[in-house]
C-alpha positions in Angstrom: -106.9 120.2 -10.5 -104.0 119.0 -12.5 -101.4 116.7 -11.1 -98.0 115.7 -12.4 -95.2 113.6 -10.9 -91.8 114.7 -9.8 -89.2 112.1 -8.9 -89.1 111.2 -5.3 -85.4 111.8 -5.0 -83.6 114.1 -7.4 -85.0 114.0 -11.0 -86.6 117.0 -12.7 -90.1 116.6 -14.0 -91.9 118.5 -16.8 -95.2 120.0 -15.5 -98.4 121.3 -17.2 -99.4 124.8 -17.9 -102.0 126.6 -15.7 -104.0 129.0 -17.8 -106.9 130.8 -16.2 -109.0 133.6 -17.8 -111.9 135.5 -16.4 -113.9 134.4 -13.4 -113.7 133.2 -10.6 -111.4 135.6 -8.8 -109.6 132.6 -7.2 -108.7 131.2 -10.6 -107.7 127.7 -9.5 -105.2 125.5 -7.9 -102.6 123.0 -9.2 -101.2 120.3 -6.9 -97.8 118.9 -7.9 -97.7 115.5 -6.2 -95.2 112.6 -6.2 -92.6 114.5 -4.1 -90.7 112.7 -1.3 -91.3 113.4 2.4 -87.9 114.5 3.8 -86.7 116.2 7.0 -84.4 118.3 4.9 -84.6 118.9 1.1 -84.5 121.6 -1.5 -87.1 122.3 -4.2 -85.8 123.9 -7.4 -88.6 125.7 -9.2 -88.7 127.2 -12.7 -91.9 129.1 -13.7 -93.2 132.2 -15.3 -96.4 134.4 -14.7 -98.2 136.6 -17.2 -101.3 138.7 -16.2 -103.0 141.8 -17.3 -103.2 143.4 -13.8 -100.2 143.6 -11.5 -102.5 143.2 -8.5 -103.1 139.5 -9.5 -100.8 137.0 -7.9 -99.8 133.4 -7.3 -99.8 131.8 -3.9 -97.3 129.0 -3.7 -97.6 126.6 -0.7 -94.6 124.4 -0.4 -94.2 122.4 2.8 -94.5 124.7 5.8 -94.7 127.9 3.6 -97.1 130.5 2.3 -95.4 132.4 -0.5 -96.9 135.1 -2.6 -95.5 135.8 -6.1 -96.4 139.1 -7.7 -95.2 141.7 -10.2 -94.4 145.0 -8.7 -93.0 147.8 -10.9 -92.0 145.2 -13.6 -90.1 143.2 -11.0 -91.4 139.9 -9.6 -91.3 139.8 -5.8 -91.7 136.7 -3.6 -93.0 137.3 -0.1 -92.7 134.6 2.5 -95.3 135.0 5.3 -95.2 133.6 8.8 -97.3 133.9 12.0 -95.9 135.2 15.3 -97.0 134.3 18.8 -99.8 136.9 18.8 -101.3 135.6 15.5 -100.1 138.5 13.5 -98.6 138.0 10.0 -95.1 139.1 9.1 -93.1 138.5 5.9 -89.8 138.8 4.2 -89.5 139.5 0.5 -87.0 138.9 -2.2 -86.7 139.9 -5.9 -86.7 136.6 -7.9 -86.7 138.0 -11.5 -88.2 140.4 -14.0 -91.7 140.3 -15.4 -90.7 139.2 -18.9 -88.3 136.4 -17.9 -88.4 132.9 -16.5 -88.3 132.7 -12.7 -85.8 130.3 -11.2 -85.5 130.0 -7.4 -85.1 127.4 -4.7 -86.9 126.6 -1.5 -84.9 124.8 1.2 -87.1 123.0 3.7 -85.6 122.4 7.2 -87.9 120.2 9.5 -85.3 120.4 12.3 -85.2 124.1 12.6 -88.7 124.6 11.2 -87.6 127.1 8.5 -87.7 127.7 4.8 -84.9 129.4 2.9 -85.7 130.9 -0.4 -82.8 131.7 -2.7 -82.3 133.1 -6.2 -79.9 132.2 -9.0 -77.7 135.2 -8.0 -77.3 133.6 -4.5 -79.5 136.1 -2.6 -81.8 134.6 0.0 -84.3 135.0 2.8 -84.8 132.7 5.7 -88.2 132.6 7.4 -89.9 130.4 10.0 -92.7 128.0 8.9 -95.9 129.9 8.1 -98.0 128.3 10.8 -96.9 129.4 14.3 -98.0 126.1 15.9 -96.0 124.1 13.3 -93.0 126.2 14.2 -93.3 125.0 17.8 -93.7 121.3 17.3 -91.5 119.5 19.8 -90.3 116.8 17.4 -88.7 116.6 14.0 -91.0 117.6 11.1 -90.8 116.5 7.5 -92.1 117.7 4.2 -95.3 116.5 2.7 -95.6 114.9 -0.8 -96.9 117.9 -2.8 -96.6 121.5 -3.7 -99.6 123.7 -4.4 -100.0 126.7 -6.8 -103.1 128.9 -6.6 -103.7 131.8 -9.0 -105.7 134.8 -7.9 -107.1 137.4 -10.3 -107.6 140.8 -8.6 -108.1 144.5 -9.5 -109.2 144.9 -13.1 -107.5 141.7 -14.2 -109.2 139.3 -16.6 -106.6 136.6 -16.8 -103.4 135.1 -15.3 -101.2 132.5 -17.0 -98.9 130.5 -14.7 -96.4 128.2 -16.5 -94.6 125.8 -14.1 -91.8 124.7 -16.3 -89.9 122.4 -14.0 -89.7 121.3 -10.4 -87.0 119.1 -8.9 -86.4 117.9 -5.4 -83.0 117.4 -4.0 -81.4 116.2 -0.8 -77.9 116.0 0.4 -76.5 112.7 -0.7 -74.2 110.3 1.1 -73.0 106.9 0.2 -76.0 105.6 2.1 -78.9 108.1 2.2 -82.2 107.6 4.1 -85.0 108.9 1.9 -88.7 109.3 2.6 -91.3 106.9 1.3 -93.6 108.9 -1.0 -96.0 106.0 -1.5 -97.3 105.8 2.1 -100.8 107.2 2.8 -101.6 107.8 6.5 -105.1 106.8 7.4 -107.2 106.2 10.6 -110.6 105.9 12.2 -112.2 107.9 15.0 -114.2 105.8 17.4 -114.3 103.1 16.6 -118.0 103.3 15.9 -120.2 100.2 16.2 -118.8 97.2 14.5 -121.4 96.9 11.8 -120.6 100.4 10.5 -116.8 99.8 10.0 -116.1 96.1 9.8 -116.6 95.6 6.1 -114.4 98.6 5.2 -111.7 97.4 7.6 -111.8 93.9 6.1 -111.5 95.4 2.6 -108.5 97.5 3.7 -106.8 94.5 5.3 -107.4 92.4 2.2 -105.3 94.8 0.2 -102.5 94.5 2.8 -103.2 98.0 4.2 -103.9 99.2 7.7 -104.4 102.3 9.7 -104.7 103.9 13.2 -107.7 103.7 15.5 -108.1 106.8 17.7 -110.0 105.2 20.5 -112.7 107.4 22.0 -112.7 106.7 25.7 -116.5 107.0 26.0 -117.1 104.7 23.0 -114.5 102.3 24.3 -116.3 102.0 27.7 -119.4 100.8 25.8 -117.6 98.0 23.9 -118.6 94.4 24.7 -115.8 91.9 25.4 -116.1 90.3 21.9 -115.8 93.7 20.3 -112.8 94.5 22.5 -111.2 91.2 21.4 -111.9 92.1 17.7 -110.2 95.5 18.2 -107.2 93.9 20.0 -106.9 91.5 17.1 -106.7 94.4 14.6 -103.9 95.9 16.6 -101.9 92.7 17.4 -102.7 90.5 14.4 -103.3 93.0 11.6 -100.8 95.7 12.6 -103.3 98.5 13.2 -101.9 101.2 15.4 -103.4 102.6 18.7 -104.2 106.2 19.2 -106.4 108.3 21.7 -109.4 110.3 20.8 -110.2 112.4 23.8 -113.9 112.7 24.6 -113.6 116.4 25.5 -112.6 119.6 23.6 -109.2 120.2 25.2 -109.2 123.9 24.2 -112.2 124.4 26.6 -110.3 123.2 29.6 -107.6 124.9 31.8 -104.2 123.5 31.0 -103.8 121.4 34.2 -107.2 119.9 33.7 -106.5 119.2 30.1 -103.3 117.5 31.0 -105.1 115.3 33.6 -107.6 114.3 31.0 -104.8 113.4 28.6 -103.0 111.3 31.2 -106.1 109.4 32.2 -107.2 108.8 28.6 -103.8 107.5 27.6 -103.7 105.0 30.5 -107.2 103.8 29.9 -106.7 103.1 26.2 -103.3 101.4 27.0 -104.8 99.2 29.6 -107.9 98.3 27.5 -106.2 97.5 24.3 -102.8 96.4 25.5 -100.7 98.7 23.3 -99.3 102.2 24.1 -101.0 104.9 22.0 -98.7 106.7 19.6 -100.9 109.6 18.4 -103.9 111.6 19.6 -106.6 114.0 18.9 -109.6 115.4 20.7 -113.3 116.0 20.2 -114.0 118.1 17.1 -110.2 118.5 16.8 -110.3 121.3 19.4 -106.7 121.2 20.6 -103.5 123.1 20.1 -99.8 122.9 20.1 -99.5 123.3 23.9 -101.4 120.0 24.2 -99.1 118.6 21.5 -96.0 119.5 23.4 -97.4 117.9 26.6 -98.5 114.8 24.8 -95.1 114.2 23.2 -92.9 115.1 26.1 -94.9 113.2 28.7 -96.7 110.5 26.8 -94.6 110.0 23.7 -97.5 110.7 21.4 -97.6 112.6 18.1 -100.3 115.1 17.2 -102.7 114.1 14.5 -103.9 117.6 13.9 -102.3 120.9 13.0 -100.6 122.2 9.8 -98.2 119.3 9.6 -101.2 116.8 10.0 -104.7 116.8 8.7 -105.1 120.6 8.6 -102.5 121.4 5.9 -105.4 121.9 3.6 -108.0 123.9 5.5 -111.0 123.0 3.5 -110.5 119.2 3.2 -111.2 117.8 6.7 -112.5 114.3 6.9 -112.5 111.6 4.2 -116.3 111.8 3.8 -119.0 112.1 1.3 -119.1 115.9 1.6 -115.4 116.2 0.7 -115.3 113.4 -1.9 -115.1 115.9 -4.8 -111.6 116.7 -3.5 -110.6 113.2 -2.4 -111.6 111.4 -5.5 -109.2 113.2 -8.0 -106.5 113.4 -5.3 -106.6 109.7 -4.6 -106.8 108.9 -8.3 -103.6 110.9 -8.9 -101.9 109.1 -5.9 -101.6 112.3 -4.0 -100.4 111.6 -0.4 -102.5 113.4 2.2 -103.4 112.3 5.7 -106.9 110.9 6.0 -109.3 110.1 8.7 -113.0 109.3 8.9 -115.6 107.6 11.2 -117.9 105.0 9.5 -117.1 103.0 6.4 -119.9 100.6 5.6 -123.2 102.6 5.2 -124.6 103.7 1.8 -125.1 106.6 1.9 -122.9 107.5 4.8 -123.9 109.6 7.8 -122.3 113.1 8.1 -118.5 113.1 8.6 -118.3 109.5 7.3 -117.8 108.0 3.8 -120.1 105.7 1.9 -118.9 102.1 1.4 -118.6 102.5 -2.4 -116.6 105.7 -2.2 -114.3 104.2 0.5 -113.5 101.2 -1.7 -112.8 103.5 -4.6 -110.4 105.5 -2.4 -108.6 102.4 -1.4 -108.5 101.1 -5.0 -107.2 104.5 -6.3 -104.2 104.3 -4.1 -103.6 100.6 -4.8 -103.5 101.4 -8.5 -100.8 104.0 -7.8 -98.7 101.3 -5.9 -99.3 103.3 -2.7 -99.7 101.6 0.7 -102.2 102.9 3.3 -100.6 102.8 6.7 -101.0 104.1 10.2 -100.1 107.7 11.1 -97.3 106.5 13.3 -95.6 104.4 10.6 -96.0 107.3 8.1 -94.3 109.7 10.5 -91.5 107.5 11.8 -90.5 106.2 8.4 -90.2 109.7 7.0 -88.5 111.0 10.2 -85.9 108.4 9.5 -84.6 110.6 6.8 -82.9 112.5 9.7 -82.9 109.9 12.5 -81.5 106.8 10.7 -77.7 106.2 10.8 -75.4 103.6 9.2 -72.2 101.9 10.1 -70.1 101.0 7.1 -68.6 97.6 8.1 -67.0 96.7 4.8 -66.5 98.4 1.4 -64.7 97.1 -1.7 -65.1 97.4 -5.4 -67.6 94.5 -5.5 -69.3 94.4 -2.1 -70.6 96.6 0.7 -71.7 95.7 4.2 -73.4 98.1 6.6 -75.5 98.1 9.8 -78.6 100.2 10.0 -79.9 102.1 13.1 -83.4 103.5 12.8 -86.0 105.0 15.1 -87.6 101.5 15.3 -89.6 101.8 12.0 -88.0 100.7 8.8 -86.0 103.2 6.7 -86.0 103.5 2.9 -82.3 103.9 1.9 -80.5 104.7 -1.4 -77.0 103.1 -1.7 -74.9 105.0 -4.2 -73.3 102.1 -6.0 -73.5 101.2 -9.7 -75.6 98.1 -9.7 -75.4 95.4 -12.4 -77.2 92.4 -13.6 -75.8 90.2 -10.8 -76.1 92.6 -7.9 -77.7 91.0 -4.8 -78.8 92.5 -1.5 -78.9 90.2 1.6 -80.3 91.0 5.0 -77.6 89.1 7.0 -79.6 89.4 10.2 -82.6 87.5 8.9 -80.6 85.7 6.2 -82.9 86.7 3.3 -82.3 88.1 -0.1 -84.1 91.4 -0.6 -85.8 93.0 -3.6 -84.6 96.5 -4.5 -85.3 99.3 -7.0 -82.7 100.3 -9.5 -82.7 104.1 -9.9 -81.8 106.0 -13.2 -78.2 106.4 -12.1 -78.0 102.7 -11.3 -77.9 103.2 -7.6 -80.3 101.0 -5.6 -83.1 101.7 -3.1 -84.5 99.2 -0.5 -85.9 99.0 3.0 -83.8 98.4 6.1 -84.8 97.4 9.6 -83.4 98.7 12.9 -80.1 97.0 14.0 -80.0 94.7 10.9 -76.8 94.2 8.9 -76.9 94.3 5.0 -74.6 92.8 2.5 -74.5 94.0 -1.1 -72.5 91.9 -3.5 -72.1 90.6 -7.0 -73.2 87.0 -7.5 -71.6 86.2 -10.9 -72.6 82.9 -12.6 -70.2 80.0 -12.3 
């Protein structure tokens, strides 16, 4: 697996060559990470493919999509697949170039309408729903993940396929103040929680690095907790900023809808009463749940679904952060690739099944810290990135040397880019808390920083006297 960075906002990055010859028939995958989660954005892709059998092809998985790129009669055709309500696959296709030339095309991701639009340099396009039918039906705003995946397949009598990804850039509609996703947030959580001496050391290590996560409280396990253990868990939530979720003790898919909804209501109320914080996300035993449950949970309980194609199931073969999947997680975390993670126990060496050994967990945490990434709850990860659509700003003052605006977010912070030309003496003040803020200077001299809900910000030049 090779990984290269693309700028989180609008810069083009140079990417490596994929070159596969011979076996296996699935020649390999390349993950391009470092992209920015956005509710709406456009990926500009430049690539070329060379193979000795026209049956060979490339599968491109951009957020919400399953695209097949293949040469047919010396023309390169892109097919965008999507599931319908009966589970059958449909597709639309578009000619993106000829076999001997570079392929330039765009993919426009729309997390509001749950669609991808693929367009070519001659302005032809196709618009298709997200590939996964359940993801099409999510009752809340969706956002892109932080990577794109290329997988090469050798079929027929083919012996090789060369895939050269020349450039990828990500763009979003820019305003004077633009909310952008935070591509350095890694969502993490624990099912259980399991007995304290199997998780406490790992939690302490995570907290020591100023990280946190979600606990999906299993109702049956929560019932067995002693009062000291309950106080410990409440302290994680209220003192260490861990988030509260529900892990239903039954497989919801095995229950009639009304019974499943009753279980969801009762479990939500039980966790809320025991912990003292409203749960914000949910899952069920063995992840046996579906989008109907997701719709009910969001519309009636205000909870987001952990599972599904937009959650932990975007990569079908990954699953838990555990010893059995460490061969995938180790290079992914070392490269700083953002992907939602959950596990069970953290402290045993070696770990039980579906859990991760203590040494591997510490390596996972250290890998992300070395990439300047923060490990956060699923709720924070979702809300901050949904702010790319939900945040709004009132311009209160604008002059050549100063700007004042008020931010309105969905309660979580938003990361904003302000399109000014900053200088040596540019300052950013949170007028509500009366604090000077740090900010990042982008290549075009604009600035990026965090804003809080209903806070007012003042950007000005503080020249020396």
